[in-house]
C-alpha positions as CSV (number, residue, x, y, z in Angstrom):
1,X,-0.1,-0.4,0.2
2,X,2.9,2.4,1.0
3,X,4.7,1.5,-2.0
4,X,1.5,2.8,-4.7
5,X,1.0,5.5,-2.4
6,X,4.6,6.7,-3.1
7,X,4.5,5.7,-6.8
8,X,1.6,7.2,-7.5
9,X,2.9,10.2,-5.4
10,X,6.0,10.3,-7.6
11,X,4.3,10.1,-10.9
12,X,2.5,13.3,-10.3
13,X,5.7,15.4,-9.3
14,X,6.8,14.2,-12.4
15,X,3.9,15.7,-14.2
16,X,4.2,18.5,-12.4
17,X,7.7,19.0,-12.5
18,X,7.4,18.5,-17.0
19,X,4.6,20.7,-17.0
20,X,5.9,23.6,-15.2
21,X,9.3,23.1,-17.8
22,X,6.9,23.7,-20.1
23,X,5.3,26.8,-19.8
24,X,6.6,29.1,-22.2
25,X,8.5,32.5,-21.4
26,X,6.2,35.4,-20.2
27,X,6.4,38.6,-21.6
28,X,7.7,41.8,-19.8
29,X,7.2,45.5,-19.6
30,X,7.3,48.5,-18.5
31,X,6.6,52.5,-18.8
32,X,8.3,55.8,-17.8
33,X,7.3,59.5,-18.6
34,X,8.7,62.9,-17.9
35,X,8.9,66.8,-18.4
36,X,11.3,68.6,-20.4
37,X,13.2,71.6,-19.6
38,X,10.9,74.6,-21.2
39,X,13.1,76.3,-24.1
40,X,10.2,78.6,-25.6
41,X,7.0,79.2,-25.8
42,X,4.4,80.7,-27.7
43,X,1.4,83.0,-27.2
44,X,-2.3,81.1,-27.8
45,X,-4.2,83.9,-26.2
46,X,-5.2,87.1,-29.0
47,X,-3.3,89.0,-26.4
48,X,-0.8,89.3,-23.6
49,X,0.1,90.4,-20.7
50,X,4.7,90.5,-20.2
51,X,5.0,91.5,-16.5
52,X,7.5,92.2,-14.0
53,X,6.6,88.8,-12.3
54,X,4.7,86.6,-11.5
55,X,1.6,88.2,-10.9
56,X,-1.8,89.9,-12.3
57,X,-1.5,93.1,-9.9
58,X,2.6,93.9,-11.2
59,X,3.3,96.1,-14.1
60,X,2.9,95.6,-17.8
61,X,6.0,95.9,-19.9
62,X,4.6,94.8,-22.9
63,X,1.6,93.5,-25.0
64,X,2.3,90.5,-27.4
65,X,-0.1,89.0,-30.0
66,X,-1.3,86.0,-30.4
67,X,2.3,83.5,-31.8
68,X,4.5,85.5,-31.0
69,X,7.1,83.1,-29.2
70,X,9.4,83.6,-26.5
71,X,12.6,82.0,-25.5
72,X,11.9,80.6,-21.4
73,X,14.4,81.8,-18.5
74,X,12.3,79.1,-16.0
75,X,9.1,78.4,-15.0
76,X,7.9,80.0,-11.6
77,X,4.6,78.2,-10.8
78,X,2.0,79.1,-13.0
79,X,4.5,82.2,-14.9
80,X,7.3,81.8,-17.4
81,X,10.1,84.0,-17.4
82,X,11.0,85.0,-20.9
83,X,13.6,86.9,-22.4
84,X,12.9,90.5,-23.8
85,X,14.9,93.0,-25.6
86,X,18.0,94.5,-23.9
87,X,18.3,91.7,-22.2
88,X,15.0,92.8,-19.7
89,X,13.1,89.5,-18.7
90,X,9.2,89.5,-18.2
91,X,6.4,87.5,-16.5
92,X,4.0,85.5,-19.2
93,X,0.6,83.5,-17.9
94,X,0.8,79.9,-18.5
95,X,-2.9,80.4,-19.3
96,X,-2.0,82.3,-22.6
97,X,1.1,80.9,-23.8
98,X,2.1,76.8,-24.2
99,X,5.4,75.4,-24.7
100,X,6.7,74.6,-27.9
101,X,9.8,73.2,-29.6
102,X,12.6,74.4,-31.8
103,X,13.3,71.8,-34.6
104,X,17.3,71.4,-34.8
105,X,18.5,71.4,-38.1
106,X,21.7,70.0,-37.2
107,X,22.3,66.6,-38.0
108,X,21.3,64.3,-34.9
109,X,22.4,61.1,-34.4
110,X,25.8,62.1,-32.9
111,X,25.4,61.1,-29.3
112,X,28.3,62.5,-26.5
113,X,30.5,59.3,-25.4
114,X,28.7,57.1,-23.3
115,X,28.4,57.5,-19.7
116,X,27.9,54.9,-17.3
117,X,24.0,55.2,-16.1
118,X,23.3,57.1,-12.7
119,X,23.4,54.8,-9.5
120,X,19.4,55.9,-9.1
121,X,16.2,54.3,-11.2
122,X,14.5,57.7,-12.6
123,X,11.0,58.1,-11.1
124,X,7.9,56.1,-13.2
125,X,4.4,57.4,-13.5
126,X,2.7,56.5,-10.7
127,X,1.1,53.4,-10.5
128,X,3.8,51.3,-12.6
129,X,6.9,49.2,-12.1
130,X,9.6,50.9,-13.6
131,X,11.2,47.1,-15.0
132,X,14.0,44.6,-13.3
133,X,17.7,45.4,-14.0
134,X,19.0,42.2,-14.0
135,X,22.3,42.2,-16.2
136,X,23.0,45.6,-15.4
137,X,26.3,45.0,-13.7
138,X,27.9,42.6,-16.0
139,X,30.5,44.9,-17.2
140,X,29.2,43.7,-21.0
141,X,30.8,45.7,-23.6
142,X,27.6,47.2,-25.9
143,X,28.1,46.1,-29.5
144,X,27.9,48.4,-32.0
145,X,23.9,48.8,-33.5
146,X,23.5,46.8,-36.8
147,X,23.0,48.8,-40.4
148,X,19.6,49.1,-40.2
149,X,19.9,51.3,-36.9
150,X,20.3,54.2,-39.2
151,X,17.7,53.2,-41.8
152,X,15.2,55.3,-43.1
153,X,12.3,53.2,-42.8
154,X,10.2,51.0,-40.6
155,X,10.6,47.5,-40.3
156,X,7.3,45.3,-41.0
157,X,7.3,44.9,-37.2
158,X,7.2,48.4,-36.3
159,X,5.2,49.2,-38.7
160,X,2.9,46.8,-38.0
161,X,2.7,48.4,-34.0
162,X,2.6,51.7,-35.5
163,X,-0.5,51.0,-37.1
164,X,-2.2,49.3,-33.5
165,X,-1.0,52.5,-31.3
166,X,-2.4,54.4,-34.2
167,X,-5.5,52.5,-34.0
168,X,-5.7,52.6,-29.8
169,X,-5.7,55.8,-30.2
170,X,-8.2,56.5,-33.4
171,X,-10.6,54.2,-31.2
172,X,-10.5,56.1,-28.0
173,X,-10.9,60.0,-30.1
174,X,-7.3,60.4,-29.9
175,X,-5.1,62.0,-33.0
176,X,-2.3,59.4,-34.2
177,X,0.9,60.1,-33.6
178,X,3.3,60.9,-36.4
179,X,6.0,58.9,-36.4
180,X,9.4,60.5,-35.7
181,X,12.8,58.4,-37.7
182,X,15.4,60.2,-35.6
183,X,13.0,58.7,-32.2
184,X,13.1,55.7,-33.8
185,X,16.5,55.4,-34.3
186,X,16.9,55.9,-30.8
187,X,14.7,53.5,-29.7
188,X,16.2,50.2,-31.5
189,X,19.8,51.3,-30.4
190,X,17.6,51.3,-27.0
191,X,16.5,47.2,-27.6
192,X,19.9,46.3,-29.2
193,X,21.5,47.6,-25.6
194,X,18.9,45.5,-23.3
195,X,20.0,43.0,-25.3
196,X,23.7,42.7,-25.5
197,X,23.7,43.9,-21.7
198,X,21.2,41.7,-21.1
199,X,19.1,43.8,-18.8
200,X,15.6,45.2,-19.0
201,X,15.0,48.7,-17.3
202,X,14.7,52.5,-18.6
203,X,18.0,52.8,-16.8
204,X,20.8,51.6,-19.5
205,X,23.9,51.0,-17.7
206,X,25.2,52.7,-21.7
207,X,23.0,55.5,-21.5
208,X,21.3,56.0,-18.6
209,X,17.9,57.7,-18.5
210,X,15.6,57.4,-21.3
211,X,15.8,61.1,-20.8
212,X,19.1,61.2,-20.8
213,X,19.3,58.9,-23.9
214,X,17.2,61.2,-26.3
215,X,19.0,64.8,-25.0
216,X,23.0,63.1,-25.9
217,X,21.0,62.0,-29.6
218,X,19.9,65.4,-29.8
219,X,15.6,65.1,-29.6
220,X,14.1,67.8,-28.3
221,X,10.2,67.6,-26.5
222,X,8.7,68.8,-24.1
223,X,7.3,65.9,-22.6
224,X,8.7,62.8,-23.1
225,X,8.1,58.6,-22.1
226,X,9.1,55.7,-23.2
227,X,7.8,51.8,-22.6
228,X,9.4,49.1,-23.1
229,X,8.5,45.5,-24.0
230,X,9.7,41.7,-24.1
231,X,7.7,39.5,-25.7
232,X,7.3,37.1,-28.6
233,X,5.3,39.4,-31.3
234,X,4.2,42.4,-32.2
235,X,0.5,41.8,-30.7
236,X,1.0,40.0,-27.9
237,X,3.9,43.3,-26.7
238,X,1.2,45.6,-27.7
239,X,-2.2,43.8,-26.2
240,X,0.1,43.8,-22.9
241,X,1.1,47.2,-23.5
242,X,-2.6,48.3,-23.8
243,X,-3.3,46.2,-20.6
244,X,-1.5,47.6,-18.0
245,X,-2.9,51.1,-17.2
246,X,1.0,53.1,-17.3
247,X,1.6,52.0,-20.7
248,X,-1.6,52.5,-21.9
249,X,-1.4,56.0,-20.6
250,X,1.7,56.4,-22.6
251,X,0.0,54.8,-25.7
252,X,-3.4,56.9,-25.4
253,X,-1.9,60.6,-23.7
254,X,-3.1,63.1,-25.8
255,X,0.1,65.0,-24.7
256,X,2.1,63.0,-27.1
257,X,2.3,64.3,-30.7
258,X,5.8,61.8,-32.4
259,X,6.3,58.7,-31.5
260,X,9.7,56.2,-32.3
261,X,9.3,52.8,-32.4
262,X,12.8,50.2,-31.9
263,X,12.2,46.3,-32.0
264,X,15.2,44.3,-32.5
265,X,15.0,39.7,-32.3
266,X,16.7,38.8,-29.1
267,X,16.4,38.4,-25.6
268,X,15.4,36.1,-23.5
269,X,11.7,37.3,-24.4
270,X,12.3,36.6,-28.2
271,X,12.0,40.0,-28.7
272,X,13.4,43.5,-27.3
273,X,10.2,46.5,-28.3
274,X,11.1,49.8,-26.7
275,X,8.2,52.7,-28.0
276,X,9.6,56.5,-27.0
277,X,7.2,59.2,-27.0
278,X,7.4,62.9,-27.5
279,X,5.7,65.9,-27.4
280,X,7.2,68.8,-29.7
281,X,4.6,71.0,-30.8
282,X,5.6,73.7,-32.7
């Protein structure tokens, strides 16, 4: 009797072990977003009063018409400190203007020398995971990005993901995102970097945070965000991202205007996906 019971228990244990070993590797995902440094604003009101201080009670230096732009020195509460002629400083209410991005006509994709990532993890969007970094300290030297990193068109997988993202935005009555190829090149490098250095995190041991990385590659923005995922194919990666509040928020955010998508084959999940979002109103 005892021998029969032992054999039954051993058989069940072997079946359980085999079934666990056959389970596919599940995907993983993480999201993050951040406001950028505001460098320029454009007047959105018909007229805007530029004042000497951060209050409607302070004297008016000048009145500016709609669409006039200013260089921003700083933001104080609900006011932008702007540079005026003769090195004067004035203040414009944020209710009368909006941040814009001045396009950098210089060649991009010329990053600074890569630095070691900061030891702290960047602050994530509330309620979303920042991912893990299991291989950041391996000391593995990153490989040179593959030739297609600088390709001028999307791969079929990247095009599929762009279509899924914009379909989701259209279904939720949000303006579709415009493709930014410079940002796509950065996203491809990030995906390859995660594979080469065996980590899954917004914080790269090579380039730092996504925001550090964008800066190094000359990407200007008002707000930026990043979704990363590891999965077997585009549809599964998209479904995973859309089923997570933090990632879904980035995908459907009306604040973002442009996207870059980088997909690289490799890593523990089959493929690495990086979605980089930016807002660059003109």
